[in-house]
TORVO-188493 format. One record per residue (C-alpha): x, y, z; residue number from 0. Coordinates in steps of 0.02 Angstrom, whole numbers, plus 50000, padded with zeros to 5 digits. Layout:
BEGIN
ATOM  east north    up num
ATOM     X     Y     Z NUM
...
! end
This chain:
BEGIN
ATOM  east north    up num
ATOM 49985 50000 50006   0
ATOM 50079 50153 49943   1
ATOM 50064 50317 50050   2
ATOM 50026 50481 49958   3
ATOM 50147 50597 49955   4
ATOM 50134 50782 50042   5
ATOM 50181 50923 49959   6
ATOM 50305 51027 50056   7
ATOM 50245 51176 50144   8
ATOM 50065 51118 50163   9
ATOM 50079 51039 50348  10
ATOM 49939 51164 50443  11
ATOM 49828 51166 50579  12
ATOM 49792 50979 50605  13
ATOM 49985 50965 50641  14
ATOM 50027 51109 50746  15
ATOM 49871 51174 50815  16
ATOM 49902 51346 50735  17
ATOM 49788 51396 50573  18
ATOM 49917 51513 50521  19
ATOM 50059 51399 50545  20
ATOM 50137 51296 50404  21
ATOM 50283 51188 50439  22
ATOM 50436 51196 50319  23
ATOM 50461 51001 50264  24
ATOM 50630 51024 50204  25
ATOM 50679 51093 50386  26
ATOM 50572 50963 50466  27
ATOM 50672 50828 50377  28
ATOM 50840 50900 50411  29
ATOM 50787 50881 50598  30
ATOM 50729 50720 50578  31
ATOM 50885 50656 50491  32
ATOM 51002 50743 50622  33
ATOM 50913 50632 50775  34
ATOM 50906 50462 50664  35
ATOM 50709 50471 50596  36
ATOM 50692 50413 50427  37
ATOM 50576 50529 50306  38
ATOM 50540 50383 50203  39
ATOM 50574 50194 50179  40
ATOM 50567 50058 50045  41
ATOM 50426 49941 50078  42
ATOM 50408 49754 50054  43
ATOM 50317 49806 49877  44
ATOM 50480 49894 49818  45
ATOM 50406 50072 49820  46
ATOM 50467 50212 49915  47
ATOM 50352 50269 50049  48
ATOM 50348 50436 50128  49
ATOM 50312 50480 50335  50
ATOM 50198 50599 50366  51
ATOM 50256 50754 50445  52
ATOM 50135 50738 50594  53
ATOM 50219 50553 50620  54
ATOM 50382 50644 50633  55
ATOM 50339 50769 50743  56
ATOM 50257 50630 50863  57
ATOM 50426 50541 50840  58
ATOM 50545 50672 50890  59
ATOM 50431 50729 51033  60
ATOM 50454 50552 51090  61
ATOM 50643 50595 51071  62
ATOM 50617 50741 51185  63
ATOM 50631 50850 51037  64
ATOM 50501 50980 51014  65
ATOM 50460 51018 50823  66
ATOM 50278 51080 50808  67
ATOM 50320 51244 50720  68
ATOM 50458 51301 50626  69
ATOM 50529 51407 50762  70
ATOM 50534 51246 50873  71
ATOM 50633 51154 50736  72
ATOM 50751 51302 50702  73
ATOM 50796 51306 50887  74
ATOM 50801 51115 50895  75
ATOM 50930 51116 50752  76
ATOM 51041 51233 50845  77
ATOM 51016 51132 51006  78
ATOM 51074 50975 50916  79
ATOM 51236 51061 50868  80
ATOM 51275 51117 51032  81
ATOM 51218 50978 51144  82
ATOM 51404 50884 51132  83
ATOM 51473 51031 51197  84
ATOM 51352 51029 51348  85
ATOM 51442 50871 51407  86
ATOM 51612 50859 51466  87
ATOM 51621 50668 51388  88
ATOM 51513 50596 51281  89
ATOM 51403 50457 51362  90
ATOM 51503 50312 51311  91
ATOM 51632 50239 51210  92
ATOM 51627 50087 51108  93
ATOM 51788 50036 51012  94
ATOM 51835 49882 50918  95
ATOM 51976 49783 50982  96
ATOM 52140 49839 50900  97
ATOM 52098 50004 50839  98
ATOM 52100 50179 50916  99
ATOM 51961 50313 50953 100
ATOM 51967 50497 50971 101
ATOM 51864 50550 51130 102
ATOM 51807 50741 51136 103
ATOM 51823 50813 51326 104
ATOM 51728 50987 51337 105
ATOM 51799 51106 51462 106
ATOM 51798 51316 51482 107
ATOM 51913 51374 51350 108
ATOM 52100 51394 51388 109
ATOM 52102 51260 51537 110
ATOM 52184 51106 51533 111
ATOM 52118 50953 51529 112
ATOM 52162 50766 51575 113
ATOM 52085 50589 51523 114
ATOM 52102 50438 51618 115
ATOM 52072 50270 51568 116
ATOM 52033 50143 51706 117
ATOM 52037 49949 51641 118
ATOM 51935 49827 51715 119
ATOM 52091 49743 51819 120
ATOM 52119 49914 51902 121
ATOM 52251 49965 51800 122
ATOM 52264 50164 51752 123
ATOM 52320 50241 51585 124
ATOM 52343 50410 51541 125
ATOM 52263 50470 51386 126
ATOM 52375 50561 51258 127
ATOM 52311 50722 51193 128
ATOM 52307 50764 51020 129
ATOM 52338 50920 50913 130
ATOM 52162 50932 50866 131
ATOM 52102 51116 50896 132
ATOM 51940 51174 50853 133
ATOM 51863 51350 50893 134
ATOM 51785 51379 51049 135
ATOM 51585 51388 51067 136
ATOM 51467 51491 51177 137
ATOM 51379 51374 51265 138
ATOM 51251 51474 51385 139
ATOM 51350 51616 51397 140
ATOM 51526 51518 51443 141
ATOM 51675 51518 51305 142
ATOM 51689 51321 51296 143
ATOM 51836 51249 51210 144
ATOM 51875 51059 51156 145
ATOM 52003 50946 51183 146
ATOM 52041 50791 51102 147
ATOM 52114 50640 51174 148
ATOM 52164 50452 51107 149
ATOM 52095 50286 51162 150
ATOM 52258 50180 51110 151
ATOM 52248 50009 51017 152
ATOM 52276 49876 51109 153
ATOM 52186 49890 51266 154
ATOM 52094 49714 51328 155
ATOM 51913 49665 51269 156
ATOM 51802 49731 51413 157
ATOM 51692 49864 51498 158
ATOM 51831 50006 51569 159
ATOM 51809 50187 51619 160
ATOM 51860 50357 51560 161
ATOM 51876 50495 51680 162
ATOM 51896 50663 51627 163
ATOM 51970 50813 51739 164
ATOM 51984 51001 51724 165
ATOM 52015 51136 51862 166
ATOM 51914 51024 51979 167
ATOM 51790 50976 51871 168
ATOM 51760 50788 51841 169
ATOM 51659 50674 51711 170
ATOM 51661 50481 51692 171
ATOM 51592 50379 51542 172
ATOM 51584 50199 51500 173
ATOM 51720 50128 51377 174
ATOM 51687 49962 51302 175
ATOM 51830 49875 51193 176
ATOM 51734 49747 51085 177
ATOM 51783 49627 50966 178
ATOM 51810 49657 50807 179
ATOM 51739 49510 50737 180
ATOM 51660 49373 50861 181
ATOM 51761 49211 50860 182
ATOM 51646 49081 50928 183
ATOM 51571 49005 50776 184
ATOM 51738 48968 50717 185
ATOM 51728 48797 50752 186
ATOM 51587 48765 50662 187
ATOM 51665 48824 50496 188
ATOM 51788 48687 50522 189
ATOM 51642 48563 50564 190
ATOM 51469 48616 50524 191
ATOM 51332 48552 50664 192
ATOM 51150 48536 50677 193
ATOM 51022 48550 50822 194
ATOM 50844 48544 50859 195
ATOM 50718 48699 50885 196
ATOM 50578 48692 50989 197
ATOM 50462 48779 51090 198
ATOM 50509 48732 51271 199
ATOM 50324 48756 51360 200
ATOM 50239 48633 51214 201
ATOM 50368 48495 51267 202
ATOM 50304 48381 51413 203
ATOM 50358 48229 51498 204
ATOM 50279 48126 51617 205
ATOM 50347 48213 51763 206
ATOM 50296 48376 51706 207
ATOM 50179 48475 51784 208
ATOM 50073 48513 51611 209
ATOM 50193 48615 51537 210
ATOM 50374 48597 51457 211
ATOM 50512 48639 51606 212
ATOM 50695 48659 51625 213
ATOM 50715 48471 51672 214
ATOM 50622 48431 51509 215
ATOM 50750 48538 51422 216
ATOM 50887 48455 51487 217
ATOM 50812 48276 51448 218
ATOM 50771 48334 51278 219
ATOM 50965 48399 51254 220
ATOM 51017 48222 51308 221
ATOM 50927 48129 51186 222
ATOM 50966 48260 51046 223
ATOM 51149 48253 51091 224
ATOM 51159 48078 51096 225
ATOM 51101 48073 50904 226
ATOM 51240 48186 50846 227
ATOM 51157 48365 50881 228
ATOM 51259 48509 50941 229
ATOM 51114 48626 51004 230
ATOM 50938 48652 51057 231
ATOM 50857 48795 51023 232
ATOM 50708 48853 51144 233
ATOM 50584 48996 51130 234
ATOM 50616 49155 51239 235
ATOM 50618 49108 51412 236
ATOM 50594 49260 51474 237
ATOM 50482 49312 51638 238
ATOM 50291 49348 51620 239
ATOM 50190 49423 51736 240
ATOM 50217 49350 51930 241
ATOM 50037 49271 51936 242
ATOM 49908 49228 51830 243
ATOM 49829 49271 51709 244
ATOM 49994 49249 51604 245
ATOM 50058 49320 51432 246
ATOM 50047 49168 51321 247
ATOM 50170 49242 51191 248
ATOM 50353 49211 51243 249
ATOM 50393 49354 51143 250
ATOM 50301 49495 51256 251
ATOM 50381 49462 51414 252
ATOM 50395 49588 51578 253
ATOM 50574 49576 51559 254
ATOM 50704 49502 51448 255
ATOM 50848 49492 51598 256
ATOM 50748 49374 51710 257
ATOM 50677 49201 51677 258
ATOM 50506 49133 51701 259
ATOM 50476 49026 51850 260
ATOM 50328 48917 51762 261
ATOM 50483 48824 51687 262
ATOM 50539 48767 51871 263
ATOM 50535 48573 51906 264
ATOM 50471 48574 52068 265
ATOM 50563 48405 52103 266
ATOM 50718 48461 52048 267
ATOM 50724 48592 52206 268
ATOM 50838 48518 52353 269
ATOM 50722 48578 52476 270
ATOM 50574 48477 52446 271
ATOM 50659 48328 52524 272
ATOM 50649 48425 52689 273
ATOM 50477 48492 52680 274
ATOM 50354 48438 52808 275
ATOM 50248 48284 52777 276
ATOM 50084 48390 52767 277
ATOM 50165 48524 52657 278
ATOM 50234 48372 52556 279
ATOM 50064 48286 52517 280
ATOM 50005 48473 52472 281
ATOM 50143 48477 52348 282
ATOM 50086 48306 52267 283
ATOM 49909 48362 52269 284
ATOM 49955 48504 52168 285
ATOM 50062 48411 52050 286
ATOM 49918 48281 52033 287
ATOM 49801 48398 51994 288
ATOM 49902 48471 51840 289
ATOM 49975 48300 51798 290
ATOM 49838 48252 51676 291
ATOM 49870 48405 51561 292
ATOM 50017 48310 51508 293
ATOM 49930 48209 51390 294
ATOM 49811 48345 51323 295
ATOM 49862 48389 51158 296
ATOM 49723 48518 51126 297
ATOM 49780 48674 51212 298
ATOM 49893 48729 51361 299
ATOM 49825 48808 51519 300
ATOM 49966 48915 51577 301
ATOM 49864 48999 51720 302
ATOM 49804 48849 51801 303
ATOM 49968 48764 51787 304
ATOM 50081 48920 51845 305
ATOM 49955 48928 52000 306
ATOM 49975 48762 52041 307
ATOM 50180 48784 52034 308
ATOM 50171 48946 52116 309
ATOM 50083 48866 52274 310
ATOM 50197 48735 52279 311
ATOM 50347 48855 52273 312
ATOM 50271 48963 52422 313
ATOM 50273 48788 52521 314
ATOM 50444 48750 52467 315
ATOM 50511 48935 52493 316
ATOM 50470 48914 52692 317
ATOM 50597 48785 52687 318
ATOM 50762 48851 52784 319
ATOM 50931 48836 52679 320
ATOM 51077 48737 52723 321
ATOM 51232 48842 52749 322
ATOM 51294 48793 52585 323
ATOM 51133 48824 52491 324
ATOM 51114 49004 52586 325
ATOM 51280 49050 52521 326
ATOM 51251 49000 52348 327
ATOM 51097 49114 52336 328
ATOM 51173 49243 52423 329
ATOM 51322 49242 52298 330
ATOM 51180 49225 52158 331
ATOM 51102 49400 52231 332
ATOM 51267 49480 52239 333
ATOM 51314 49446 52068 334
ATOM 51147 49495 52004 335
ATOM 51150 49659 52086 336
ATOM 51015 49791 52112 337
ATOM 50938 49739 51953 338
ATOM 50872 49580 52025 339
ATOM 50811 49678 52170 340
ATOM 50721 49785 52074 341
ATOM 50636 49671 51971 342
ATOM 50587 49559 52138 343
ATOM 50510 49733 52195 344
ATOM 50410 49742 52037 345
ATOM 50346 49564 52045 346
ATOM 50305 49592 52223 347
ATOM 50208 49752 52186 348
ATOM 50131 49686 52028 349
ATOM 50056 49540 52142 350
ATOM 49932 49660 52202 351
ATOM 49925 49786 52069 352
ATOM 49865 49750 51902 353
ATOM 49948 49821 51742 354
ATOM 49807 49933 51699 355
ATOM 49820 50012 51884 356
ATOM 49869 50197 51883 357
ATOM 50011 50166 52009 358
ATOM 50117 50114 51850 359
ATOM 50104 50279 51750 360
ATOM 50114 50374 51899 361
ATOM 50270 50482 51872 362
ATOM 50294 50490 52070 363
ATOM 50294 50310 52092 364
ATOM 50471 50274 52024 365
ATOM 50625 50173 52077 366
ATOM 50706 50286 52208 367
ATOM 50550 50375 52258 368
ATOM 50486 50385 52440 369
ATOM 50332 50286 52404 370
ATOM 50429 50157 52284 371
ATOM 50572 50133 52432 372
ATOM 50439 50136 52563 373
ATOM 50355 49972 52463 374
ATOM 50529 49889 52452 375
ATOM 50533 49886 52642 376
ATOM 50360 49835 52678 377
ATOM 50367 49692 52542 378
ATOM 50533 49628 52589 379
ATOM 50461 49450 52611 380
ATOM 50380 49433 52444 381
ATOM 50547 49526 52364 382
ATOM 50649 49371 52459 383
ATOM 50519 49247 52376 384
ATOM 50552 49315 52183 385
ATOM 50737 49330 52211 386
ATOM 50719 49154 52277 387
ATOM 50630 49101 52122 388
ATOM 50769 49177 52005 389
ATOM 50906 49084 52104 390
ATOM 50809 48910 52068 391
ATOM 50781 48951 51886 392
ATOM 50964 48997 51865 393
ATOM 51016 48842 51964 394
ATOM 50900 48732 51841 395
ATOM 50961 48820 51687 396
ATOM 51135 48776 51745 397
ATOM 51094 48597 51744 398
ATOM 51016 48601 51579 399
ATOM 51159 48670 51485 400
ATOM 51289 48530 51577 401
ATOM 51158 48404 51549 402
ATOM 51180 48450 51347 403
ATOM 51362 48470 51352 404
ATOM 51393 48302 51436 405
ATOM 51277 48226 51284 406
ATOM 51404 48298 51164 407
ATOM 51346 48442 51115 408
ATOM 51456 48595 51075 409
ATOM 51355 48710 51088 410
ATOM 51220 48657 51212 411
ATOM 51064 48765 51248 412
ATOM 51041 48910 51148 413
ATOM 50921 49051 51209 414
ATOM 50800 49156 51105 415
ATOM 50801 49352 51139 416
ATOM 50638 49436 51114 417
ATOM 50642 49614 51017 418
ATOM 50576 49699 51185 419
ATOM 50455 49684 51335 420
ATOM 50273 49751 51352 421
ATOM 50221 49919 51366 422
ATOM 50150 49865 51565 423
ATOM 50310 49768 51593 424
ATOM 50438 49754 51725 425
ATOM 50576 49819 51601 426
ATOM 50447 49973 51553 427
ATOM 50442 50020 51734 428
ATOM 50615 49980 51796 429
ATOM 50709 50057 51643 430
ATOM 50578 50200 51598 431
ATOM 50722 50333 51585 432
ATOM 50806 50221 51461 433
ATOM 50645 50183 51340 434
ATOM 50546 50323 51217 435
ATOM 50391 50383 51289 436
ATOM 50236 50377 51186 437
ATOM 50286 50250 51050 438
ATOM 50295 50072 51026 439
ATOM 50379 49943 50924 440
ATOM 50307 49867 50777 441
ATOM 50327 49833 50575 442
ATOM 50282 49928 50428 443
ATOM 50167 49840 50307 444
ATOM 50222 49686 50235 445
ATOM 50166 49532 50127 446
ATOM 50090 49444 50279 447
ATOM 49999 49589 50370 448
ATOM 49974 49740 50254 449
ATOM 49911 49837 50399 450
ATOM 50072 49838 50489 451
ATOM 50115 49771 50667 452
ATOM 50123 49862 50827 453
ATOM 50204 49738 50952 454
ATOM 50158 49861 51108 455
ATOM 50337 49867 51158 456
ATOM 50431 50017 51206 457
ATOM 50586 50047 51117 458
ATOM 50758 50108 51181 459
ATOM 50799 50276 51180 460
ATOM 50960 50295 51084 461
ATOM 51030 50438 51166 462
ATOM 50970 50383 51343 463
ATOM 51027 50201 51330 464
ATOM 51204 50282 51272 465
ATOM 51190 50402 51448 466
ATOM 51166 50231 51547 467
ATOM 51326 50169 51475 468
ATOM 51235 50041 51396 469
ATOM 51213 49951 51572 470
ATOM 51035 49895 51526 471
ATOM 51073 49814 51394 472
ATOM 51246 49723 51445 473
ATOM 51167 49653 51603 474
ATOM 51024 49581 51506 475
ATOM 51137 49491 51371 476
ATOM 51244 49439 51532 477
ATOM 51104 49367 51622 478
ATOM 51032 49267 51469 479
ATOM 51190 49197 51412 480
ATOM 51245 49151 51588 481
ATOM 51213 48969 51558 482
ATOM 51201 48960 51368 483
ATOM 51300 48906 51212 484
ATOM 51234 49021 51096 485
ATOM 51087 49170 51078 486
ATOM 50964 49203 50916 487
ATOM 50915 49385 50934 488
ATOM 50747 49388 50855 489
ATOM 50737 49535 50732 490
ATOM 50926 49585 50749 491
ATOM 50892 49713 50609 492
ATOM 50811 49803 50762 493
ATOM 50983 49851 50817 494
ATOM 51014 49948 50670 495
ATOM 50830 50026 50644 496
ATOM 50665 50006 50717 497
ATOM 50499 50047 50685 498
ATOM 50414 50168 50805 499
ATOM 50230 50182 50802 500
ATOM 50167 50330 50898 501
ATOM 50032 50310 51030 502
ATOM 49849 50325 50926 503
ATOM 49931 50299 50766 504
ATOM 49899 50144 50650 505
ATOM 50045 50021 50622 506
ATOM 50077 50097 50457 507
ATOM 50091 50259 50513 508
ATOM 50272 50254 50594 509
ATOM 50424 50289 50543 510
ATOM 50611 50198 50565 511
ATOM 50735 50268 50709 512
ATOM 50918 50244 50682 513
ATOM 51017 50159 50811 514
ATOM 51217 50156 50841 515
ATOM 51231 49969 50783 516
ATOM 51407 49996 50792 517
ATOM 51401 50012 50983 518
ATOM 51245 49878 50992 519
ATOM 51316 49750 50872 520
ATOM 51502 49774 50986 521
ATOM 51416 49755 51145 522
ATOM 51313 49600 51078 523
ATOM 51493 49521 51034 524
ATOM 51564 49568 51178 525
ATOM 51448 49486 51289 526
ATOM 51441 49341 51185 527
ATOM 51632 49321 51170 528
ATOM 51630 49305 51366 529
ATOM 51512 49185 51380 530
ATOM 51599 49086 51231 531
ATOM 51423 49105 51140 532
ATOM 51373 49080 50959 533
ATOM 51257 49226 50901 534
ATOM 51135 49193 50773 535
ATOM 51037 49352 50706 536
ATOM 50854 49332 50632 537
ATOM 50874 49433 50491 538
ATOM 50727 49408 50393 539
ATOM 50604 49540 50314 540
ATOM 50650 49705 50223 541
ATOM 50829 49763 50271 542
ATOM 50963 49859 50184 543
ATOM 51078 49751 50082 544
ATOM 51240 49774 50191 545
ATOM 51163 49735 50348 546
ATOM 51200 49551 50308 547
ATOM 51371 49583 50256 548
ATOM 51405 49694 50402 549
ATOM 51324 49545 50535 550
ATOM 51432 49444 50445 551
ATOM 51597 49525 50453 552
ATOM 51579 49542 50640 553
ATOM 51549 49358 50679 554
ATOM 51363 49347 50684 555
ATOM 51262 49212 50598 556
ATOM 51110 49246 50500 557
ATOM 50957 49147 50455 558
ATOM 50904 49057 50318 559
ATOM 50724 48995 50285 560
ATOM 50717 48867 50144 561
ATOM 50527 48913 50089 562
ATOM 50598 49101 50088 563
ATOM 50774 49074 50002 564
ATOM 50731 49122 49809 565
ATOM 50836 49177 49656 566
ATOM 50703 49244 49559 567
ATOM 50545 49146 49515 568
ATOM 50667 48981 49551 569
ATOM 50722 48915 49728 570
ATOM 50904 48968 49765 571
ATOM 51014 48816 49758 572
ATOM 51083 48759 49919 573
ATOM 51268 48791 49873 574
ATOM 51226 48972 49862 575
ATOM 51165 48984 50046 576
ATOM 51259 49084 50165 577
ATOM 51415 49017 50249 578
ATOM 51383 49107 50410 579
ATOM 51202 49051 50439 580
ATOM 51084 48946 50526 581
ATOM 50984 48854 50387 582
ATOM 50826 48784 50430 583
ATOM 50656 48725 50331 584
ATOM 50537 48835 50429 585
ATOM 50505 48939 50563 586
ATOM 50379 48958 50716 587
ATOM 50265 49080 50609 588
ATOM 50227 48940 50485 589
ATOM 50137 48774 50508 590
ATOM 50277 48629 50541 591
ATOM 50326 48552 50370 592
ATOM 50195 48425 50363 593
ATOM 50055 48557 50380 594
ATOM 50152 48659 50262 595
ATOM 50149 48532 50131 596
ATOM 49973 48503 50147 597
ATOM 49943 48683 50123 598
ATOM 49855 48691 50295 599
ATOM 49926 48901 50325 600
ATOM 49830 48934 50167 601
ATOM 49662 48850 50240 602
ATOM 49691 48927 50407 603
ATOM 49734 49094 50361 604
ATOM 49568 49072 50254 605
ATOM 49468 49038 50381 606
ATOM 49526 49176 50473 607
ATOM 49505 49312 50347 608
ATOM 49677 49350 50331 609
ATOM 49680 49329 50141 610
ATOM 49674 49477 50022 611
ATOM 49647 49332 49867 612
ATOM 49530 49173 49864 613
ATOM 49586 49027 49943 614
ATOM 49591 48936 49788 615
ATOM 49703 49087 49721 616
ATOM 49822 49065 49873 617
ATOM 49829 48879 49857 618
ATOM 49869 48875 49669 619
ATOM 50029 48992 49707 620
ATOM 50079 48886 49860 621
ATOM 50065 48722 49761 622
ATOM 50174 48804 49610 623
ATOM 50299 48858 49738 624
ATOM 50290 48660 49818 625
ATOM 50319 48585 49647 626
ATOM 50474 48706 49621 627
ATOM 50541 48634 49773 628
ATOM 50495 48449 49725 629
ATOM 50580 48488 49560 630
ATOM 50735 48516 49653 631
ATOM 50726 48371 49775 632
ATOM 50700 48269 49622 633
ATOM 50853 48354 49509 634
ATOM 50960 48306 49666 635
ATOM 50917 48126 49674 636
ATOM 50841 48154 49850 637
ATOM 50671 48094 49779 638
ATOM 50624 47955 49667 639
ATOM 50576 48025 49488 640
ATOM 50398 48074 49490 641
ATOM 50386 48077 49666 642
ATOM 50287 48237 49732 643
ATOM 50216 48290 49559 644
ATOM 50043 48293 49631 645
ATOM 50016 48110 49659 646
ATOM 50096 48089 49814 647
ATOM 50054 48241 49894 648
ATOM 50041 48202 50103 649
ATOM 49871 48242 50176 650
ATOM 49889 48133 50331 651
ATOM 49731 48028 50256 652
ATOM 49835 47867 50254 653
ATOM 49983 47765 50308 654
ATOM 50046 47793 50131 655
ATOM 50010 47972 50124 656
ATOM 50124 47990 50284 657
ATOM 50263 47885 50239 658
ATOM 50278 47982 50085 659
ATOM 50269 48143 50182 660
ATOM 50417 48088 50307 661
ATOM 50515 48045 50141 662
ATOM 50497 48217 50090 663
ATOM 50527 48304 50250 664
ATOM 50699 48198 50270 665
ATOM 50741 48249 50078 666
ATOM 50718 48433 50121 667
ATOM 50842 48426 50262 668
ATOM 50962 48324 50167 669
ATOM 50945 48458 50036 670
ATOM 50994 48591 50155 671
ATOM 51134 48497 50210 672
ATOM 51219 48530 50061 673
ATOM 51230 48708 50097 674
ATOM 51384 48780 50149 675
ATOM 51281 48854 50312 676
ATOM 51384 48798 50462 677
ATOM 51215 48757 50550 678
ATOM 51066 48680 50514 679
ATOM 50913 48675 50623 680
ATOM 50778 48535 50640 681
ATOM 50626 48591 50708 682
ATOM 50558 48454 50842 683
ATOM 50388 48463 50759 684
ATOM 50456 48395 50599 685
ATOM 50519 48247 50696 686
ATOM 50350 48207 50757 687
ATOM 50240 48250 50632 688
ATOM 50153 48388 50703 689
ATOM 50050 48482 50578 690
ATOM 49981 48631 50677 691
ATOM 50065 48827 50680 692
ATOM 50131 48881 50849 693
ATOM 50088 49060 50801 694
ATOM 49983 49128 50670 695
ATOM 50039 49320 50635 696
ATOM 49887 49443 50642 697
ATOM 49782 49343 50755 698
ATOM 49740 49339 50947 699
ATOM 49727 49203 51073 700
ATOM 49530 49216 51051 701
ATOM 49544 49194 50862 702
ATOM 49691 49063 50864 703
ATOM 49794 48964 51022 704
ATOM 49938 49062 50982 705
ATOM 50096 48991 51085 706
ATOM 49971 48864 51162 707
ATOM 49989 48722 51064 708
ATOM 50046 48563 51153 709
ATOM 50169 48454 51035 710
ATOM 50078 48315 50963 711
ATOM 50103 48171 50823 712
ATOM 50007 48163 50644 713
ATOM 49875 48078 50720 714
ATOM 49859 48227 50857 715
ATOM 49907 48133 50990 716
ATOM 50021 48216 51126 717
ATOM 50202 48172 51123 718
ATOM 50306 48166 51276 719
ATOM 50488 48160 51295 720
ATOM 50480 47991 51364 721
ATOM 50417 47943 51205 722
ATOM 50554 48003 51089 723
ATOM 50688 47879 51123 724
ATOM 50570 47745 51035 725
ATOM 50498 47845 50907 726
ATOM 50544 47779 50734 727
ATOM 50498 47962 50636 728
ATOM 50615 48065 50765 729
ATOM 50753 47930 50756 730
ATOM 50737 47941 50567 731
ATOM 50750 48123 50534 732
ATOM 50888 48150 50661 733
ATOM 50996 48002 50594 734
ATOM 50967 48072 50409 735
ATOM 51020 48241 50457 736
ATOM 51161 48187 50574 737
ATOM 51232 48077 50417 738
ATOM 51182 48234 50288 739
ATOM 51288 48347 50393 740
ATOM 51433 48237 50449 741
ATOM 51438 48155 50278 742
! end
């Protein structure tokens, strides 16, 4: 859908509120560009779309820039020039290892300045001042000069600091020395790897409480590792609301830093052994009440399950820790720092105040305010409980990663990082100073949703995040990577630019806002380097061509989905896939391969009214695309001649059809194994015959059970981890993939 261009100098009353005013669009565009706001964008349709002046004014307002009149725009342009001179030091400096950086120190003109570099190990170095004279500026009536210092090459990787001093005035700034290229995937270039991808909540065992948990993750990793897998990729395990009802989507969490206690395996908590008999009986009853859910293949009931788990966890928390366990808990809290305390405080408050409570929007109800600090004291017991929950999550994640590595996996658990947290989330409250107000993140119109998408997540404010020394980003990444062999970054393009949607606008009435990708990618690489973890960027969708090359040069893997890889009208030959990538047949936003082959997504989207064309037209296009893939499989000798040409399409109607479907799925994975991509992904749903999609974009949970579909086989029967070891289909696909990758 093409936006109608708006003529210059014609934006009047509806934008400014002044009937006699008219915004100079050229001036507005200059200001937007200075602050990284895109004034136009290339859409999925290949056309250039202009962003309306009204939207630009709203987004600039969210950045703290008033642009509702020409006078304000002109003043904002002047302020943008002088703003760096108001700072003695830049808010943060991120430099690649082996390179130098120039740092400007602003002081009263004529006075000497010094810059000291303090390394993580306590070493202090004096930065060398360079001959780089610049004329002084008048800043608020003060003649201000600029001294330029060099951060030398050769500094160790890590988080350091800068301290500037002049005439008794000092300022500090974070200094991050980051890898020029992350080397953690180098081992995969020597020997390619493969692994399982799964939605953990959907994968249960006989011991689960109706939902997949951390112990199930350990068992699944062990099974896959024994069959040659190098990793198991899971959905985001971020924390949701602390009490039911909880958000079903793992991509709309309350925080991206901490974990969801719903995944705790109660029986793996050592204190269970010391619960008094009456309380133990209660725990057993709670488990029994949800145990039957393990075999329910229709829909997960997170709320009832989480309520039962919380009741059991409350009882276990009353057990006094042994001295060794107490010491371990206290060490975890020390390492987690104030961030854990603040999140636990949010959880304690949120238990009694729903997300719509005016408290959360009250500007006086912020961290550090008298009201909130008083609550920190009165809710001390509940805060302690939520800190303990995070410790238990940490222990069980550590155990899962250890089990994965023992099984022979080179990477182990690979976590998924969501784009952001919900507008009513813990992150939005705790970190409100680093988020832009009045806007949310989304996506412009595309082929799947021509109205665009609003994900209801606040975006980082680029300047405020830097002013915080990138500490929130650093802490989040370090926590997620603490017990991980890798991380998948959902919509990694958001580290370059994000689609901002002003409050009250439709999702298509937004604009892209640029980020300092050098800094953000560098910090991601630094934390992954420290954790020894591989980084996989989900780089699908509309992006500028240079982005993928840049990510590869920084050691970040990309994502290739077989159904999306095309060269013109023909499937891209596997030899031309990217080397630095994770290649897989499908994604969680599409049906499992069995369902995709049968065209289930076409029928579903038709039933839900999500199609622009008729079901017949969509199905014809889908079958045409499938035949091209089938032709490539036959051409490569991966399917018999004539197989899959229309007479052998799999619809699950009988055993012969299922046999053909399995053969096609294995052939598709063998095809991908011919690609140079260093990692191959196998969806667990493909290994058991599941056909239902986990998430249908463009729908709500009332329309489709997004993120609530339990793992089932081709007959709709629940599949438990206990069944996998002897599951012929599971073993056959994994054996075929391992043979193809290693061969």
